[in-house]
mmCIF file of the N, C-alpha and C atoms, coordinates in Angstrom:
data_MODEL
# 
_entry.id   MODEL 
# 
loop_
_atom_site.group_PDB 
_atom_site.id 
_atom_site.type_symbol 
_atom_site.label_atom_id 
_atom_site.label_alt_id 
_atom_site.label_comp_id 
_atom_site.label_asym_id 
_atom_site.label_entity_id 
_atom_site.label_seq_id 
_atom_site.pdbx_PDB_ins_code 
_atom_site.Cartn_x 
_atom_site.Cartn_y 
_atom_site.Cartn_z 
_atom_site.occupancy 
_atom_site.B_iso_or_equiv 
_atom_site.pdbx_formal_charge 
_atom_site.auth_seq_id 
_atom_site.auth_comp_id 
_atom_site.auth_asym_id 
_atom_site.auth_atom_id 
_atom_site.pdbx_PDB_model_num 
ATOM 1   N N  . LEU A 1 1  ? 0.831   -1.197 0.000   1.00 0.00 ? 1  LEU A N  1 
ATOM 2   C CA . LEU A 1 1  ? 0.000   0.000  0.000   1.00 0.00 ? 1  LEU A CA 1 
ATOM 3   C C  . LEU A 1 1  ? 0.871   1.254  0.000   1.00 0.00 ? 1  LEU A C  1 
ATOM 4   N N  . THR A 1 2  ? 1.936   1.231  0.780   1.00 0.00 ? 2  THR A N  1 
ATOM 5   C CA . THR A 1 2  ? 2.803   2.412  0.795   1.00 0.00 ? 2  THR A CA 1 
ATOM 6   C C  . THR A 1 2  ? 3.515   2.567  -0.538  1.00 0.00 ? 2  THR A C  1 
ATOM 7   N N  . GLY A 1 3  ? 3.814   1.471  -1.200  1.00 0.00 ? 3  GLY A N  1 
ATOM 8   C CA . GLY A 1 3  ? 4.452   1.543  -2.514  1.00 0.00 ? 3  GLY A CA 1 
ATOM 9   C C  . GLY A 1 3  ? 3.539   2.200  -3.531  1.00 0.00 ? 3  GLY A C  1 
ATOM 10  N N  . ALA A 1 4  ? 2.248   1.923  -3.449  1.00 0.00 ? 4  ALA A N  1 
ATOM 11  C CA . ALA A 1 4  ? 1.285   2.533  -4.365  1.00 0.00 ? 4  ALA A CA 1 
ATOM 12  C C  . ALA A 1 4  ? 1.172   4.027  -4.113  1.00 0.00 ? 4  ALA A C  1 
ATOM 13  N N  . LYS A 1 5  ? 1.193   4.428  -2.841  1.00 0.00 ? 5  LYS A N  1 
ATOM 14  C CA . LYS A 1 5  ? 1.120   5.853  -2.515  1.00 0.00 ? 5  LYS A CA 1 
ATOM 15  C C  . LYS A 1 5  ? 2.358   6.589  -3.019  1.00 0.00 ? 5  LYS A C  1 
ATOM 16  N N  . GLU A 1 6  ? 3.523   5.967  -2.825  1.00 0.00 ? 6  GLU A N  1 
ATOM 17  C CA . GLU A 1 6  ? 4.754   6.595  -3.294  1.00 0.00 ? 6  GLU A CA 1 
ATOM 18  C C  . GLU A 1 6  ? 4.760   6.714  -4.811  1.00 0.00 ? 6  GLU A C  1 
ATOM 19  N N  . LEU A 1 7  ? 4.291   5.682  -5.496  1.00 0.00 ? 7  LEU A N  1 
ATOM 20  C CA . LEU A 1 7  ? 4.230   5.708  -6.953  1.00 0.00 ? 7  LEU A CA 1 
ATOM 21  C C  . LEU A 1 7  ? 3.272   6.792  -7.434  1.00 0.00 ? 7  LEU A C  1 
ATOM 22  N N  . ALA A 1 8  ? 2.139   6.940  -6.751  1.00 0.00 ? 8  ALA A N  1 
ATOM 23  C CA . ALA A 1 8  ? 1.173   7.978  -7.122  1.00 0.00 ? 8  ALA A CA 1 
ATOM 24  C C  . ALA A 1 8  ? 1.753   9.368  -6.899  1.00 0.00 ? 8  ALA A C  1 
ATOM 25  N N  . GLU A 1 9  ? 2.502   9.537  -5.826  1.00 0.00 ? 9  GLU A N  1 
ATOM 26  C CA . GLU A 1 9  ? 3.135   10.834 -5.568  1.00 0.00 ? 9  GLU A CA 1 
ATOM 27  C C  . GLU A 1 9  ? 4.193   11.149 -6.620  1.00 0.00 ? 9  GLU A C  1 
ATOM 28  N N  . GLU A 1 10 ? 4.946   10.125 -7.031  1.00 0.00 ? 10 GLU A N  1 
ATOM 29  C CA . GLU A 1 10 ? 5.967   10.342 -8.055  1.00 0.00 ? 10 GLU A CA 1 
ATOM 30  C C  . GLU A 1 10 ? 5.328   10.718 -9.392  1.00 0.00 ? 10 GLU A C  1 
ATOM 31  N N  . LEU A 1 11 ? 4.222   10.078 -9.715  1.00 0.00 ? 11 LEU A N  1 
ATOM 32  C CA . LEU A 1 11 ? 3.551   10.354 -10.985 1.00 0.00 ? 11 LEU A CA 1 
ATOM 33  C C  . LEU A 1 11 ? 2.658   11.579 -10.903 1.00 0.00 ? 11 LEU A C  1 
ATOM 34  N N  . LYS A 1 12 ? 2.484   12.098 -9.693  1.00 0.00 ? 12 LYS A N  1 
ATOM 35  C CA . LYS A 1 12 ? 1.658   13.280 -9.431  1.00 0.00 ? 12 LYS A CA 1 
ATOM 36  C C  . LYS A 1 12 ? 0.237   13.106 -9.967  1.00 0.00 ? 12 LYS A C  1 
ATOM 37  N N  . THR A 1 13 ? -0.344  11.993 -9.635  1.00 0.00 ? 13 THR A N  1 
ATOM 38  C CA . THR A 1 13 ? -1.733  11.758 -10.035 1.00 0.00 ? 13 THR A CA 1 
ATOM 39  C C  . THR A 1 13 ? -2.650  12.386 -9.007  1.00 0.00 ? 13 THR A C  1 
ATOM 40  N N  . ALA A 1 14 ? -3.748  12.930 -9.473  1.00 0.00 ? 14 ALA A N  1 
ATOM 41  C CA . ALA A 1 14 ? -4.722  13.567 -8.580  1.00 0.00 ? 14 ALA A CA 1 
ATOM 42  C C  . ALA A 1 14 ? -5.666  12.508 -8.031  1.00 0.00 ? 14 ALA A C  1 
ATOM 43  N N  . ASP A 1 15 ? -6.034  12.691 -6.781  1.00 0.00 ? 15 ASP A N  1 
ATOM 44  C CA . ASP A 1 15 ? -7.022  11.794 -6.191  1.00 0.00 ? 15 ASP A CA 1 
ATOM 45  C C  . ASP A 1 15 ? -8.371  12.090 -6.817  1.00 0.00 ? 15 ASP A C  1 
ATOM 46  N N  . SER A 1 16 ? -8.992  11.078 -7.320  1.00 0.00 ? 16 SER A N  1 
ATOM 47  C CA . SER A 1 16 ? -10.328 11.276 -7.891  1.00 0.00 ? 16 SER A CA 1 
ATOM 48  C C  . SER A 1 16 ? -11.231 10.169 -7.386  1.00 0.00 ? 16 SER A C  1 
ATOM 49  N N  . LYS A 1 17 ? -12.453 10.553 -7.105  1.00 0.00 ? 17 LYS A N  1 
ATOM 50  C CA . LYS A 1 17 ? -13.412 9.580  -6.610  1.00 0.00 ? 17 LYS A CA 1 
ATOM 51  C C  . LYS A 1 17 ? -14.025 8.846  -7.790  1.00 0.00 ? 17 LYS A C  1 
ATOM 52  N N  . ARG A 1 18 ? -14.220 7.574  -7.614  1.00 0.00 ? 18 ARG A N  1 
ATOM 53  C CA . ARG A 1 18 ? -14.861 6.783  -8.643  1.00 0.00 ? 18 ARG A CA 1 
ATOM 54  C C  . ARG A 1 18 ? -16.362 6.952  -8.488  1.00 0.00 ? 18 ARG A C  1 
ATOM 55  N N  . LEU A 1 19 ? -17.052 7.233  -9.579  1.00 0.00 ? 19 LEU A N  1 
ATOM 56  C CA . LEU A 1 19 ? -18.493 7.421  -9.541  1.00 0.00 ? 19 LEU A CA 1 
ATOM 57  C C  . LEU A 1 19 ? -19.178 6.064  -9.521  1.00 0.00 ? 19 LEU A C  1 
ATOM 58  N N  . ARG A 1 20 ? -20.078 5.892  -8.567  1.00 0.00 ? 20 ARG A N  1 
ATOM 59  C CA . ARG A 1 20 ? -20.786 4.624  -8.426  1.00 0.00 ? 20 ARG A CA 1 
ATOM 60  C C  . ARG A 1 20 ? -21.940 4.557  -9.396  1.00 0.00 ? 20 ARG A C  1 
ATOM 61  N N  . LYS A 1 21 ? -22.209 3.383  -9.890  1.00 0.00 ? 21 LYS A N  1 
ATOM 62  C CA . LYS A 1 21 ? -23.368 3.165  -10.747 1.00 0.00 ? 21 LYS A CA 1 
ATOM 63  C C  . LYS A 1 21 ? -24.323 2.236  -10.013 1.00 0.00 ? 21 LYS A C  1 
ATOM 64  N N  . ARG A 1 22 ? -25.597 2.586  -10.063 1.00 0.00 ? 22 ARG A N  1 
ATOM 65  C CA . ARG A 1 22 ? -26.626 1.748  -9.451  1.00 0.00 ? 22 ARG A CA 1 
ATOM 66  C C  . ARG A 1 22 ? -27.304 0.945  -10.531 1.00 0.00 ? 22 ARG A C  1 
ATOM 67  N N  . LYS A 1 23 ? -27.573 -0.289 -10.230 1.00 0.00 ? 23 LYS A N  1 
ATOM 68  C CA . LYS A 1 23 ? -28.318 -1.096 -11.176 1.00 0.00 ? 23 LYS A CA 1 
ATOM 69  C C  . LYS A 1 23 ? -29.796 -0.819 -10.988 1.00 0.00 ? 23 LYS A C  1 
ATOM 70  N N  . GLY A 1 24 ? -30.476 -0.511 -12.074 1.00 0.00 ? 24 GLY A N  1 
ATOM 71  C CA . GLY A 1 24 ? -31.912 -0.285 -12.010 1.00 0.00 ? 24 GLY A CA 1 
ATOM 72  C C  . GLY A 1 24 ? -32.649 -1.604 -12.007 1.00 0.00 ? 24 GLY A C  1 
ATOM 73  N N  . GLN A 1 25 ? -33.673 -1.704 -11.194 1.00 0.00 ? 25 GLN A N  1 
ATOM 74  C CA . GLN A 1 25 ? -34.409 -2.949 -11.111 1.00 0.00 ? 25 GLN A CA 1 
ATOM 75  C C  . GLN A 1 25 ? -35.588 -2.996 -12.070 1.00 0.00 ? 25 GLN A C  1 
ATOM 76  N N  . PHE A 1 26 ? -35.943 -1.860 -12.612 1.00 0.00 ? 26 PHE A N  1 
ATOM 77  C CA . PHE A 1 26 ? -37.094 -1.808 -13.483 1.00 0.00 ? 26 PHE A CA 1 
ATOM 78  C C  . PHE A 1 26 ? -36.688 -1.188 -14.811 1.00 0.00 ? 26 PHE A C  1 
ATOM 79  N N  . ASN A 1 27 ? -37.369 -1.566 -15.863 1.00 0.00 ? 27 ASN A N  1 
ATOM 80  C CA . ASN A 1 27 ? -37.034 -1.065 -17.189 1.00 0.00 ? 27 ASN A CA 1 
ATOM 81  C C  . ASN A 1 27 ? -37.370 0.402  -17.355 1.00 0.00 ? 27 ASN A C  1 
ATOM 82  N N  . TYR A 1 28 ? -38.356 0.901  -16.626 1.00 0.00 ? 28 TYR A N  1 
ATOM 83  C CA . TYR A 1 28 ? -38.771 2.280  -16.814 1.00 0.00 ? 28 TYR A CA 1 
ATOM 84  C C  . TYR A 1 28 ? -37.834 3.270  -16.132 1.00 0.00 ? 28 TYR A C  1 
ATOM 85  N N  . GLU A 1 29 ? -36.921 2.789  -15.316 1.00 0.00 ? 29 GLU A N  1 
ATOM 86  C CA . GLU A 1 29 ? -35.965 3.689  -14.686 1.00 0.00 ? 29 GLU A CA 1 
ATOM 87  C C  . GLU A 1 29 ? -34.966 4.153  -15.735 1.00 0.00 ? 29 GLU A C  1 
ATOM 88  N N  . SER A 1 30 ? -34.692 5.429  -15.739 1.00 0.00 ? 30 SER A N  1 
ATOM 89  C CA . SER A 1 30 ? -33.759 5.961  -16.724 1.00 0.00 ? 30 SER A CA 1 
ATOM 90  C C  . SER A 1 30 ? -32.325 5.695  -16.285 1.00 0.00 ? 30 SER A C  1 
ATOM 91  N N  . ASN A 1 31 ? -31.457 5.687  -17.241 1.00 0.00 ? 31 ASN A N  1 
ATOM 92  C CA . ASN A 1 31 ? -30.039 5.503  -16.966 1.00 0.00 ? 31 ASN A CA 1 
ATOM 93  C C  . ASN A 1 31 ? -29.427 6.883  -16.773 1.00 0.00 ? 31 ASN A C  1 
ATOM 94  N N  . ASP A 1 32 ? -29.532 7.425  -15.573 1.00 0.00 ? 32 ASP A N  1 
ATOM 95  C CA . ASP A 1 32 ? -29.050 8.768  -15.287 1.00 0.00 ? 32 ASP A CA 1 
ATOM 96  C C  . ASP A 1 32 ? -27.533 8.769  -15.177 1.00 0.00 ? 32 ASP A C  1 
ATOM 97  N N  . GLU A 1 33 ? -26.957 9.786  -15.762 1.00 0.00 ? 33 GLU A N  1 
ATOM 98  C CA . GLU A 1 33 ? -25.523 9.966  -15.617 1.00 0.00 ? 33 GLU A CA 1 
ATOM 99  C C  . GLU A 1 33 ? -25.277 10.831 -14.383 1.00 0.00 ? 33 GLU A C  1 
ATOM 100 N N  . PRO A 1 34 ? -24.207 10.573 -13.649 1.00 0.00 ? 34 PRO A N  1 
ATOM 101 C CA . PRO A 1 34 ? -23.933 11.382 -12.455 1.00 0.00 ? 34 PRO A CA 1 
ATOM 102 C C  . PRO A 1 34 ? -23.629 12.824 -12.846 1.00 0.00 ? 34 PRO A C  1 
ATOM 103 N N  . ILE A 1 35 ? -24.002 13.738 -11.973 1.00 0.00 ? 35 ILE A N  1 
ATOM 104 C CA . ILE A 1 35 ? -23.770 15.157 -12.216 1.00 0.00 ? 35 ILE A CA 1 
ATOM 105 C C  . ILE A 1 35 ? -22.386 15.506 -11.681 1.00 0.00 ? 35 ILE A C  1 
ATOM 106 N N  . ILE A 1 36 ? -21.533 15.980 -12.562 1.00 0.00 ? 36 ILE A N  1 
ATOM 107 C CA . ILE A 1 36 ? -20.159 16.280 -12.173 1.00 0.00 ? 36 ILE A CA 1 
ATOM 108 C C  . ILE A 1 36 ? -19.994 17.753 -11.818 1.00 0.00 ? 36 ILE A C  1 
ATOM 109 N N  . ASP A 1 37 ? -20.703 18.641 -12.492 1.00 0.00 ? 37 ASP A N  1 
ATOM 110 C CA . ASP A 1 37 ? -20.590 20.080 -12.252 1.00 0.00 ? 37 ASP A CA 1 
ATOM 111 C C  . ASP A 1 37 ? -21.174 20.416 -10.879 1.00 0.00 ? 37 ASP A C  1 
ATOM 112 N N  . PRO A 1 38 ? -20.403 21.024 -9.970  1.00 0.00 ? 38 PRO A N  1 
ATOM 113 C CA . PRO A 1 38 ? -20.907 21.302 -8.618  1.00 0.00 ? 38 PRO A CA 1 
ATOM 114 C C  . PRO A 1 38 ? -22.091 22.263 -8.598  1.00 0.00 ? 38 PRO A C  1 
ATOM 115 N N  . LYS A 1 39 ? -22.108 23.243 -9.506  1.00 0.00 ? 39 LYS A N  1 
ATOM 116 C CA . LYS A 1 39 ? -23.232 24.181 -9.537  1.00 0.00 ? 39 LYS A CA 1 
ATOM 117 C C  . LYS A 1 39 ? -24.506 23.469 -9.965  1.00 0.00 ? 39 LYS A C  1 
ATOM 118 N N  . GLU A 1 40 ? -24.398 22.608 -10.946 1.00 0.00 ? 40 GLU A N  1 
ATOM 119 C CA . GLU A 1 40 ? -25.563 21.849 -11.418 1.00 0.00 ? 40 GLU A CA 1 
ATOM 120 C C  . GLU A 1 40 ? -26.027 20.871 -10.335 1.00 0.00 ? 40 GLU A C  1 
ATOM 121 N N  . ALA A 1 41 ? -25.084 20.249 -9.638  1.00 0.00 ? 41 ALA A N  1 
ATOM 122 C CA . ALA A 1 41 ? -25.438 19.326 -8.561  1.00 0.00 ? 41 ALA A CA 1 
ATOM 123 C C  . ALA A 1 41 ? -26.174 20.066 -7.450  1.00 0.00 ? 41 ALA A C  1 
ATOM 124 N N  . TYR A 1 42 ? -25.709 21.270 -7.099  1.00 0.00 ? 42 TYR A N  1 
ATOM 125 C CA . TYR A 1 42 ? -26.390 22.071 -6.076  1.00 0.00 ? 42 TYR A CA 1 
ATOM 126 C C  . TYR A 1 42 ? -27.800 22.418 -6.522  1.00 0.00 ? 42 TYR A C  1 
ATOM 127 N N  . ARG A 1 43 ? -27.941 22.815 -7.799  1.00 0.00 ? 43 ARG A N  1 
ATOM 128 C CA . ARG A 1 43 ? -29.256 23.197 -8.317  1.00 0.00 ? 43 ARG A CA 1 
ATOM 129 C C  . ARG A 1 43 ? -30.216 22.016 -8.249  1.00 0.00 ? 43 ARG A C  1 
ATOM 130 N N  . VAL A 1 44 ? -29.751 20.857 -8.632  1.00 0.00 ? 44 VAL A N  1 
ATOM 131 C CA . VAL A 1 44 ? -30.623 19.684 -8.662  1.00 0.00 ? 44 VAL A CA 1 
ATOM 132 C C  . VAL A 1 44 ? -30.932 19.185 -7.258  1.00 0.00 ? 44 VAL A C  1 
ATOM 133 N N  . GLU A 1 45 ? -29.916 19.067 -6.421  1.00 0.00 ? 45 GLU A N  1 
ATOM 134 C CA . GLU A 1 45 ? -30.090 18.437 -5.118  1.00 0.00 ? 45 GLU A CA 1 
ATOM 135 C C  . GLU A 1 45 ? -30.674 19.359 -4.058  1.00 0.00 ? 45 GLU A C  1 
ATOM 136 N N  . CYS A 1 46 ? -30.396 20.633 -4.121  1.00 0.00 ? 46 CYS A N  1 
ATOM 137 C CA . CYS A 1 46 ? -30.812 21.538 -3.049  1.00 0.00 ? 46 CYS A CA 1 
ATOM 138 C C  . CYS A 1 46 ? -31.850 22.547 -3.518  1.00 0.00 ? 46 CYS A C  1 
ATOM 139 N N  . PHE A 1 47 ? -31.491 23.360 -4.491  1.00 0.00 ? 47 PHE A N  1 
ATOM 140 C CA . PHE A 1 47 ? -32.340 24.473 -4.906  1.00 0.00 ? 47 PHE A CA 1 
ATOM 141 C C  . PHE A 1 47 ? -33.695 23.992 -5.421  1.00 0.00 ? 47 PHE A C  1 
ATOM 142 N N  . ASN A 1 48 ? -33.707 22.987 -6.285  1.00 0.00 ? 48 ASN A N  1 
ATOM 143 C CA . ASN A 1 48 ? -34.975 22.515 -6.846  1.00 0.00 ? 48 ASN A CA 1 
ATOM 144 C C  . ASN A 1 48 ? -35.890 21.943 -5.769  1.00 0.00 ? 48 ASN A C  1 
ATOM 145 N N  . GLN A 1 49 ? -35.332 21.269 -4.788  1.00 0.00 ? 49 GLN A N  1 
ATOM 146 C CA . GLN A 1 49 ? -36.153 20.710 -3.719  1.00 0.00 ? 49 GLN A CA 1 
ATOM 147 C C  . GLN A 1 49 ? -36.745 21.812 -2.853  1.00 0.00 ? 49 GLN A C  1 
ATOM 148 N N  . VAL A 1 50 ? -35.961 22.821 -2.525  1.00 0.00 ? 50 VAL A N  1 
ATOM 149 C CA . VAL A 1 50 ? -36.474 23.946 -1.733  1.00 0.00 ? 50 VAL A CA 1 
ATOM 150 C C  . VAL A 1 50 ? -37.540 24.689 -2.528  1.00 0.00 ? 50 VAL A C  1 
ATOM 151 N N  . TRP A 1 51 ? -37.295 24.895 -3.815  1.00 0.00 ? 51 TRP A N  1 
ATOM 152 C CA . TRP A 1 51 ? -38.253 25.591 -4.683  1.00 0.00 ? 51 TRP A CA 1 
ATOM 153 C C  . TRP A 1 51 ? -39.577 24.824 -4.744  1.00 0.00 ? 51 TRP A C  1 
ATOM 154 N N  . ASP A 1 52 ? -39.512 23.501 -4.905  1.00 0.00 ? 52 ASP A N  1 
ATOM 155 C CA . ASP A 1 52 ? -40.733 22.691 -4.969  1.00 0.00 ? 52 ASP A CA 1 
ATOM 156 C C  . ASP A 1 52 ? -41.527 22.784 -3.673  1.00 0.00 ? 52 ASP A C  1 
ATOM 157 N N  . LYS A 1 53 ? -40.847 22.738 -2.537  1.00 0.00 ? 53 LYS A N  1 
ATOM 158 C CA . LYS A 1 53 ? -41.541 22.827 -1.250  1.00 0.00 ? 53 LYS A CA 1 
ATOM 159 C C  . LYS A 1 53 ? -42.186 24.192 -1.063  1.00 0.00 ? 53 LYS A C  1 
ATOM 160 N N  . ALA A 1 54 ? -41.475 25.252 -1.452  1.00 0.00 ? 54 ALA A N  1 
ATOM 161 C CA . ALA A 1 54 ? -42.032 26.603 -1.326  1.00 0.00 ? 54 ALA A CA 1 
ATOM 162 C C  . ALA A 1 54 ? -43.239 26.773 -2.243  1.00 0.00 ? 54 ALA A C  1 
ATOM 163 N N  . GLU A 1 55 ? -43.137 26.277 -3.456  1.00 0.00 ? 55 GLU A N  1 
ATOM 164 C CA . GLU A 1 55 ? -44.243 26.384 -4.410  1.00 0.00 ? 55 GLU A CA 1 
ATOM 165 C C  . GLU A 1 55 ? -45.466 25.614 -3.915  1.00 0.00 ? 55 GLU A C  1 
ATOM 166 N N  . LEU A 1 56 ? -45.265 24.419 -3.395  1.00 0.00 ? 56 LEU A N  1 
ATOM 167 C CA . LEU A 1 56 ? -46.367 23.625 -2.865  1.00 0.00 ? 56 LEU A CA 1 
ATOM 168 C C  . LEU A 1 56 ? -47.001 24.316 -1.667  1.00 0.00 ? 56 LEU A C  1 
ATOM 169 N N  . SER A 1 57 ? -46.182 24.902 -0.801  1.00 0.00 ? 57 SER A N  1 
ATOM 170 C CA . SER A 1 57 ? -46.697 25.609 0.364   1.00 0.00 ? 57 SER A CA 1 
ATOM 171 C C  . SER A 1 57 ? -47.549 26.803 -0.050  1.00 0.00 ? 57 SER A C  1 
ATOM 172 N N  . LEU A 1 58 ? -47.079 27.574 -1.027  1.00 0.00 ? 58 LEU A N  1 
ATOM 173 C CA . LEU A 1 58 ? -47.852 28.731 -1.498  1.00 0.00 ? 58 LEU A CA 1 
ATOM 174 C C  . LEU A 1 58 ? -49.163 28.303 -2.148  1.00 0.00 ? 58 LEU A C  1 
ATOM 175 N N  . GLU A 1 59 ? -49.124 27.240 -2.933  1.00 0.00 ? 59 GLU A N  1 
ATOM 176 C CA . GLU A 1 59 ? -50.358 26.748 -3.555  1.00 0.00 ? 59 GLU A CA 1 
ATOM 177 C C  . GLU A 1 59 ? -51.375 26.356 -2.490  1.00 0.00 ? 59 GLU A C  1 
ATOM 178 N N  . THR A 1 60 ? -50.907 25.671 -1.452  1.00 0.00 ? 60 THR A N  1 
ATOM 179 C CA . THR A 1 60 ? -51.793 25.254 -0.366  1.00 0.00 ? 60 THR A CA 1 
ATOM 180 C C  . THR A 1 60 ? -52.388 26.462 0.340   1.00 0.00 ? 60 THR A C  1 
ATOM 181 N N  . LYS A 1 61 ? -51.562 27.461 0.620   1.00 0.00 ? 61 LYS A N  1 
ATOM 182 C CA . LYS A 1 61 ? -52.047 28.666 1.311   1.00 0.00 ? 61 LYS A CA 1 
ATOM 183 C C  . LYS A 1 61 ? -53.098 29.393 0.481   1.00 0.00 ? 61 LYS A C  1 
ATOM 184 N N  . PHE A 1 62 ? -52.871 29.542 -0.825  1.00 0.00 ? 62 PHE A N  1 
ATOM 185 C CA . PHE A 1 62 ? -53.826 30.255 -1.662  1.00 0.00 ? 62 PHE A CA 1 
ATOM 186 C C  . PHE A 1 62 ? -55.124 29.468 -1.853  1.00 0.00 ? 62 PHE A C  1 
ATOM 187 N N  . GLU A 1 63 ? -55.033 28.138 -1.906  1.00 0.00 ? 63 GLU A N  1 
ATOM 188 C CA . GLU A 1 63 ? -56.256 27.333 -1.975  1.00 0.00 ? 63 GLU A CA 1 
ATOM 189 C C  . GLU A 1 63 ? -57.069 27.506 -0.694  1.00 0.00 ? 63 GLU A C  1 
ATOM 190 N N  . GLN A 1 64 ? -56.386 27.508 0.438   1.00 0.00 ? 64 GLN A N  1 
ATOM 191 C CA . GLN A 1 64 ? -57.062 27.698 1.718   1.00 0.00 ? 64 GLN A CA 1 
ATOM 192 C C  . GLN A 1 64 ? -57.684 29.093 1.796   1.00 0.00 ? 64 GLN A C  1 
ATOM 193 N N  . LEU A 1 65 ? -56.973 30.117 1.339   1.00 0.00 ? 65 LEU A N  1 
ATOM 194 C CA . LEU A 1 65 ? -57.499 31.479 1.326   1.00 0.00 ? 65 LEU A CA 1 
ATOM 195 C C  . LEU A 1 65 ? -58.739 31.571 0.442   1.00 0.00 ? 65 LEU A C  1 
ATOM 196 N N  . LYS A 1 66 ? -58.727 30.900 -0.692  1.00 0.00 ? 66 LYS A N  1 
ATOM 197 C CA . LYS A 1 66 ? -59.884 30.916 -1.587  1.00 0.00 ? 66 LYS A CA 1 
ATOM 198 C C  . LYS A 1 66 ? -61.091 30.247 -0.923  1.00 0.00 ? 66 LYS A C  1 
ATOM 199 N N  . ARG A 1 67 ? -60.865 29.127 -0.247  1.00 0.00 ? 67 ARG A N  1 
ATOM 200 C CA . ARG A 1 67 ? -61.972 28.450 0.453   1.00 0.00 ? 67 ARG A CA 1 
ATOM 201 C C  . ARG A 1 67 ? -62.553 29.348 1.539   1.00 0.00 ? 67 ARG A C  1 
ATOM 202 N N  . HIS A 1 68 ? -61.691 30.026 2.309   1.00 0.00 ? 68 HIS A N  1 
ATOM 203 C CA . HIS A 1 68 ? -62.175 30.931 3.356   1.00 0.00 ? 68 HIS A CA 1 
ATOM 204 C C  . HIS A 1 68 ? -62.943 32.100 2.753   1.00 0.00 ? 68 HIS A C  1 
ATOM 205 N N  . THR A 1 69 ? -62.454 32.621 1.637   1.00 0.00 ? 69 THR A N  1 
ATOM 206 C CA . THR A 1 69 ? -63.150 33.726 0.975   1.00 0.00 ? 69 THR A CA 1 
ATOM 207 C C  . THR A 1 69 ? -64.512 33.271 0.464   1.00 0.00 ? 69 THR A C  1 
ATOM 208 N N  . ASP A 1 70 ? -64.573 32.059 -0.078  1.00 0.00 ? 70 ASP A N  1 
ATOM 209 C CA . ASP A 1 70 ? -65.856 31.531 -0.555  1.00 0.00 ? 70 ASP A CA 1 
ATOM 210 C C  . ASP A 1 70 ? -66.845 31.362 0.600   1.00 0.00 ? 70 ASP A C  1 
ATOM 211 N N  . LEU A 1 71 ? -66.351 30.915 1.747   1.00 0.00 ? 71 LEU A N  1 
ATOM 212 C CA . LEU A 1 71 ? -67.238 30.674 2.889   1.00 0.00 ? 71 LEU A CA 1 
ATOM 213 C C  . LEU A 1 71 ? -67.619 31.960 3.622   1.00 0.00 ? 71 LEU A C  1 
ATOM 214 N N  . PHE A 1 72 ? -66.637 32.833 3.854   1.00 0.00 ? 72 PHE A N  1 
ATOM 215 C CA . PHE A 1 72 ? -66.867 33.984 4.719   1.00 0.00 ? 72 PHE A CA 1 
ATOM 216 C C  . PHE A 1 72 ? -66.755 35.324 3.994   1.00 0.00 ? 72 PHE A C  1 
ATOM 217 N N  . GLY A 1 73 ? -66.707 35.331 2.687   1.00 0.00 ? 73 GLY A N  1 
ATOM 218 C CA . GLY A 1 73 ? -66.564 36.558 1.926   1.00 0.00 ? 73 GLY A CA 1 
ATOM 219 C C  . GLY A 1 73 ? -67.747 37.492 2.081   1.00 0.00 ? 73 GLY A C  1 
ATOM 220 N N  . PHE A 1 74 ? -68.915 36.926 2.377   1.00 0.00 ? 74 PHE A N  1 
ATOM 221 C CA . PHE A 1 74 ? -70.115 37.754 2.531   1.00 0.00 ? 74 PHE A CA 1 
ATOM 222 C C  . PHE A 1 74 ? -70.002 38.694 3.730   1.00 0.00 ? 74 PHE A C  1 
ATOM 223 N N  . LEU A 1 75 ? -69.155 38.377 4.701   1.00 0.00 ? 75 LEU A N  1 
ATOM 224 C CA . LEU A 1 75 ? -69.018 39.222 5.887   1.00 0.00 ? 75 LEU A CA 1 
ATOM 225 C C  . LEU A 1 75 ? -68.406 40.580 5.546   1.00 0.00 ? 75 LEU A C  1 
ATOM 226 N N  . GLY A 1 76 ? -67.607 40.648 4.506   1.00 0.00 ? 76 GLY A N  1 
ATOM 227 C CA . GLY A 1 76 ? -66.990 41.905 4.117   1.00 0.00 ? 76 GLY A CA 1 
ATOM 228 C C  . GLY A 1 76 ? -67.913 42.789 3.304   1.00 0.00 ? 76 GLY A C  1 
ATOM 229 N N  . LYS A 1 77 ? -69.083 42.295 2.941   1.00 0.00 ? 77 LYS A N  1 
ATOM 230 C CA . LYS A 1 77 ? -70.001 43.051 2.092   1.00 0.00 ? 77 LYS A CA 1 
ATOM 231 C C  . LYS A 1 77 ? -71.029 43.846 2.894   1.00 0.00 ? 77 LYS A C  1 
ATOM 232 N N  . PHE A 1 78 ? -71.029 43.695 4.224   1.00 0.00 ? 78 PHE A N  1 
ATOM 233 C CA . PHE A 1 78 ? -71.986 44.450 5.045   1.00 0.00 ? 78 PHE A CA 1 
ATOM 234 C C  . PHE A 1 78 ? -71.621 45.926 5.067   1.00 0.00 ? 78 PHE A C  1 
ATOM 235 N N  . GLN A 1 79 ? -72.633 46.783 5.080   1.00 0.00 ? 79 GLN A N  1 
ATOM 236 C CA . GLN A 1 79 ? -72.392 48.221 5.182   1.00 0.00 ? 79 GLN A CA 1 
ATOM 237 C C  . GLN A 1 79 ? -73.091 48.729 6.433   1.00 0.00 ? 79 GLN A C  1 
ATOM 238 N N  . ASN A 1 80 ? -72.623 49.827 6.978   1.00 0.00 ? 80 ASN A N  1 
ATOM 239 C CA . ASN A 1 80 ? -73.211 50.387 8.202   1.00 0.00 ? 80 ASN A CA 1 
ATOM 240 C C  . ASN A 1 80 ? -74.528 50.995 7.933   1.00 0.00 ? 80 ASN A C  1 
# 
């Protein structure tokens, strides 16, 4: 093992992680390639998930507001 490390240092090879491949169990699963670009990986793994949750939350709030307006909207139409 130490001989391999010394040889790698002499050849000045960079440490690189091997990308794992998962075997798909179903035919409909796509053969996704791993995302190498860090900005793209951040967008896919973090930003898109936060965006989806925020969008779903806003949709839920506006649907609830519409239901309340439909039920209790007549209360705002009273005049003195």
